[in-house]
N, C-alpha and C positions, 0 to 999 in steps of 0.2 A: 665642642659638643660634650654633653655630660650624660652619664648613664643614669639608670633609675635610682641609684643610690647617691647621686650627686657628684660622683667622681668624674674627673676630666677624662675624656676618651680621645685617642689619637688614631682613628681608623685608617688614616692615610699612611701611617708608619708601621712597619713590622720589624722586629729584631730577630736575628738568627744567631744562636750560640753555637760555636764550634770548639769544644774542649779537647784537650789531649786525653787519650784513653788511659788515664791513671787516676786513682781515687782522689788524691789531693788537688788535681786539676778539675776533675768532674764536679767535685763538691763546690769549689769556689764559683764556677759559672752557673751552677744550679741555684745557689744562694742569690747570685746577681739576677738570675731569671725571675725569682720571686719579687725582688725589689722593683724590677722594671714593670712587671705585670700589675703591681700595686698602683701604677700611674695610668692604668687603662690601656697599655700598649701590649699587643699580642706578641708572644715570644715563642719561637720555634727552636727546639733543642735537638741538634743533629749529631747522632752518635751511633755506635753499633747497638744492636738489640740487647746484647748481654750487658754492655756498659750503661745503657739507659736503665735497665732493670737494677743494676748495682747502685747507681746514683740515687734512684728513687727509694730503694730499700733502706739505704744508710742515711738518708736525709734526717737531720735532727734539728729541732728548734722551731719548725713550722708545723702547722696543722696539715696532716696528710691530704686533706681535701683540697688544699691549695694547689696540689699538683695538677688538678684538672684544668687549671688556667694556663698550663704550659702544653704546647703541642710537641710531642716527642716523635722523632723520625728514626725508625730502626733501619739504619743503613747496613749493607752487607759487606763484610770483610772477606778478602780472598783467604784461602787456606794458608796457614803459616806454621812454622815450627814452634811448638809450645813446650818450653823448658820449665822444669820445676824450680822454685826458689831455692837458693843456696844460703847456708849459714856460714859463709867463709869470711872470716874477719879481714883477710888480706884483700878481698874485693867486696867492700860493704855495699857498693852501688848495686841495685837490683838489675843486673845485666840480663836476667831471664826475660825482662820486658822488651829488650831490643827488637826481637822479631815482631812483636806487636806494634811497636812504634813504626817500623818499616812498612808493615801491612797497612797502617793508617794512611799512608800516602795515597793508597788506592781509593780513598774517599773523595778525591778531587772531583771525579766525574759526577757521582751522585749529589755532592754538595752543589756543584755548578748547576745541575739540572734543577735542584730545589730553589736556588736563587733566581733562576730564569722564570720558574713558575710563579714565585712570589712577586717578582718585578712586574708581572702582567696584572697582578691583583691589587698592588699597593703603589702609592705615589713614590714612596722611598723605602728601600730595603737597607737596614742597618746590620752589618755583620760584625759581631764581636767574637774574635778568635784568639785562642791561646797562641802565645808567641811561637810555640813549637808546632803549630798547625798552619803556619803561613803558606806553605806549599799547597795545602789543600784548598785554601780560599783565594788563591791568586787570581782566579778568573773573575773576581768581583770587579776588577778594573775594566772588564769588557762590557759591563752592564751600566748603562747610562744613569739609571736612577738608584744605584747602589753605592754605598760607601762602607769602608772597613775601619774598625777600631782594634788596635793591637792590645791585648790584655797581657800585662806583666804579672806572672803568677808568683813572683818572689817579692821580698821586701825592697823598698826604694833604696835602703842602705846597701843591701847586697848588690843590687843592680848597678848602683853608682860606683861602688868599689870595683866591680868587674869592669865597668866602662872606663874608670879612671886610669887603669893600666894603659889604655890606648890613647890617652891624651898626650899630645906632643907638648914640648916646652913652649912652642910657638903659638899654641892654642890659647887665645886670650878671652874666649867666650865664657870661661868658667874661672872665677877668682876664688881660690880656696883659702879658707881660714886654717890656722894651725890645728884647730880641733876637729876639722872635717874628716881627716884620715888619721884616726887614733893609732897609737903604737900598739902592736901586738895582734893586729887583725890576722886571723888564720889564713894560711896559704890555700891555694886550690888543689894542692897535692892530695891525691887519694879521694877527691870528691866525686869523680865520675870516670867512666871508661872512655877510651879513645873513640869508640864507636858512637857513644851518645854525644860526645863533644862535636864530632863531625856532623852528626844529625842536626844538632842545634845550630852549628855554623852555617849549614846550608839554608836553614830557615831564615836566619838573620840576613843573609845576603839578598834574599828575595824581598825584604821589607822596603818600603818607599812609597807604595801605593795607598797606604792607610791614611785616614784623615786625622787620627789622634790615637792617644794611648790612654789606657785605663789601668788604675792601680787599686788593688785591694789592701789599702792602708789608710791611715788617717793623718791629716796634717797635724793633729794633736800629737801624734807619735813621731812622724818623720818629716815634718815640714821642710827642714833644712835640706834634706837629701832630695825631696821632690823638687824644690826650687833649683838645686844644682842640675838635676836632670832636665828641667824645663829650659834652663839657660843653655845647656849643651845642645840639646836636640831641637828645641823650638827655634833657636837662632839659625840652625842649619837647614831645617825643613819646614818651619812654620806649622808644626803639628800642635794640636791642642792636647793638653794633659788634664785628665779628670781623675781626681782622688775621691773614690766613692765608698771606701771601706769604713768600718768593717762590713763585709757583705753578710756575714752571719747575723741573725737577729740578736739583739742585746737584752731584750726584755723577755726572759725565758720563764714560761709558766710550767713548772714541773708537772709532768703528767700524773694523773690519778687513775684509779680503777684497775680492772683485771689485766690490762696490757702494760701496766707500769713495770719498769725493770726492777728486778730484785735488789740491785745495789742501791737504788734510790730509797727503798724501804729501810735498808740497813743504815744509810746516811741519816735518815730521819732520827735515828736513835743515838747519834753521836753528838759530841759537843761542837759548838761553833768553831770553825777553823782548825779542827783537830786531825783531819784526814789528808794524807798526801795521795794524789792520784798518779798512777804510774802507767804510762802507755807510750809506745814507740812507733805508732802509726801503722800504715798499711804496706810499707816497703822495706821493713827491717825484720830479719830473722836472727835471733841471738843463738850463739852456740850453746851446747849443753853445759859446757864449763862456765860460760858467762851467766847462764840462767841460775846455776847453783850459787855463784857468788852473789848475784842480785837477791836471790831468795834468802841467803844467810844475812846479807846486809839489812834487808827489810825486817828480818826476824829479830836481830840483835839491837836494832836502833831503838826499839821500844815504842815507835810511833804507829798510829793506826794508818791503814793503807787500803786502797783498791788497786789491784794490779791486773792489767789486761795482758795476758800471756798468749800470744798467737804467732804463727808464722806469717811471713810476708804474703801479700796477695799473689796468686797465680794470674796468668793472662785472662782466664775466665773463672771467676770465683765460684761459679755455679757448676760448670761442667767438670772442674778439676778439684772440687772441694774434698772428695773422698781420697784423693791421691796425696794430699798434704799431711805429713805426719805431725801429730800434736806434740809440742814440746813437753818434756817430762820434768816434774819437780822432785826434789829429794823425798824419799819415802817418809810418809807420815807428816809431811810439811803442813798441809792444809788443816789437819786436825790440831796441830800444835799452835797455829796462829788464828784459829777460828774465832777467838774472842776479840781480836783487834784487826783482823785482815780478811779480805775477800780476794780470791783469784778468779777472774773472768776469762773464759777461753773463746769467746766469740765477740762480735762487734758490740761496742758499748755506746750508750747515749752520752757522748762526751760533753756536748754543750750543757745538758742537764746536770751532769756531774760537776762541771766547773762552776755552774751557776748556783749550786746547792750551798747554803750557808755553812755546812759542816766541812766543806772542802777548803783546805788552807794552803795547799801547795800542789804543784804539778811537775813530776819528773818526766821530761819530754825530750824527744829527738829534735825538737825545734823545727819541724816542717812549718811552712808559713801559715797554713790553716790553723795548726795548733797554737802558734804564737799569737795570731790575731784573736783566737777564741779565748786564750788565757788572759791576754791583755784587756780585752773588752769586758771580761768578768772580774777583773781586778785580782787575779790569782798569780802569785809569784812562781817562778820556775826554777827547778833544778835541771840545768841544761846538760844534755848528753847527746850531742850531735853524732850522726852516723854517716851521712854522705850528702852530695848535691849542695844546695844552698844552706844546709843546716848549720855548718860550723860558723858561718858569718851571721846567720840569724841569732845563733846562741850568743855570739859576741855582742851583737846589738842589745840583746836583753840584759846580759850580765854586766857588760863594761860601759855601754853608752847610756841606756835607759836606767840601768842599775835596779832592775826588778827581778833579778835572778842570781843564782850562783852556778858556777861550773862544776859538774861532776868530774869530768876529766878534760885535760887540755887536748886540743886537736893533734898536737905533735906526738902524743902518746896513743894515737888512734888504733895502732896495731896490737896494743897490749890488752890483756884481760884486766878489767877494772875489779879490784879486790873488794871483798865485802866490807873491809874496814874503811875504804875510801867512800863507798856508798853510804855507810853508816854516818860518816862525818858530814857528807853533803846533806843528808836528810836532817840530821840534828841541827846543822847550821841554819837551814831554811826554816825548820819547824819549831826549834826550841833554843834559840840563842838571841842575844841582844842585837847582833848583826841581822838576824832573820827578822826581828821585829821591825827594824828600819826598812828592810827590803819589802816586807809585807805592807808597810805604811805607804811606801812609794807606789807599789803595785795597785793598792786600793785607790789612791789618788788619781793615778793614770787611768784606771778603769772608769772611775767616775767622770773624768774629763772626756773620755772617748764616748761614753754613753750620753753625756750631755751634748756632744757634737752632732749626734744623729737626731736629737729632739728638735722640735719645730723651732726654726730660727738659728739652730746650731750650724757650725761651719760645714759639717758634712751634709746636713740636710740641704743647705743652700747650694752646695756644689752638685748634689744629686739633681736638684730642681733645675740648675743651669744646664746639666747634661741633657735632661729630658727636653728642655726648651730648645737646646741646640739641635738634637736629632729630629725634633718635631717642627722645625722652623718652616 
């Protein structure tokens, strides 16, 4: 069946998205929701009211009117302890989010009710759930016309390296090449708290009822590691693996008019590739001392920059916005750098910034959202990982794909990064022969990724195969 615009419709199939309640996870599945609705399949996005609002407000790269094609369900969370974000370098993981993660387990009943309602209206209910929401969606196995797909919110490289530790010497399902596990991969030490590791382990133990796995990556970027994961897990469980990324749009039309962000107007006035964008995502708070060193490093390096300076998200970014103290810059700093730098203190249109021709580099924490966005826009990275999967993502970009430089090694994570180190990293990326080669590789990889989502490209074909599979 086709709609009035000639697009294929699949009214017998409905998709339900169940993301983890954290920005980097909300964003990925909201991007995927847009991709799936473009095939004429209805999508229901199940989350708390506050996190639905947050995801919609921060969405970048899509026309805001496209949100009307997605059905948002404002589910109610029980009361929970809400802690303020900390800027403690000894515990970089955002442990203040742990009570929120625990509270999210109570979404099992409302999600189960939603699935039962939809199962009576549609021939097939497809549940795409974050790996860390497996507990919440486990009742899908009780619904005869429903099936689940486990979404992996990190890179295939990081996921495989994590799984590789558990491979026994007798496991012959995966034959590794000497280059598959490069020397120097960062350890997991300091990446997460014991509580969140236990939370993740409980989710992993519940897996097994899903029909397949979905990745926000591209075979152009990580084909070898996807193949290794397919060999390991498909041999054991007959699961299907779908590589559908990048989820984010790659053809970005920079906004115009009165609602256009001020930093984009400033970028319009800069030379091509001359600006480094500095942002550490939604779960990192720098100490006052580190902010001072970063400020000095950006000032003395001589390069143009856009710096997003903000604290980590609280559990409710709306109810607790006034409680979060704004980080302070050295006195007179913004006046001194006004001719070549902008400091933003709120959410920034990251995709539009990365897509702008004046942007030539990205100093990043290397959360997987940011990695995929920078790769798909062909922007090289100055990698400064903070926690979670970020150290191994940073290694992938700098040491495997060679589209970035490291700002600091993970084994020195507890130390303050000095302004001279920051200056060196920026100059290497933005103004050196080594940087030129890195930029060239990043541009080529970005072009290949964008080509993969075009009609007939490897990603386009895999997306079509996924749609055909769930609509069978």
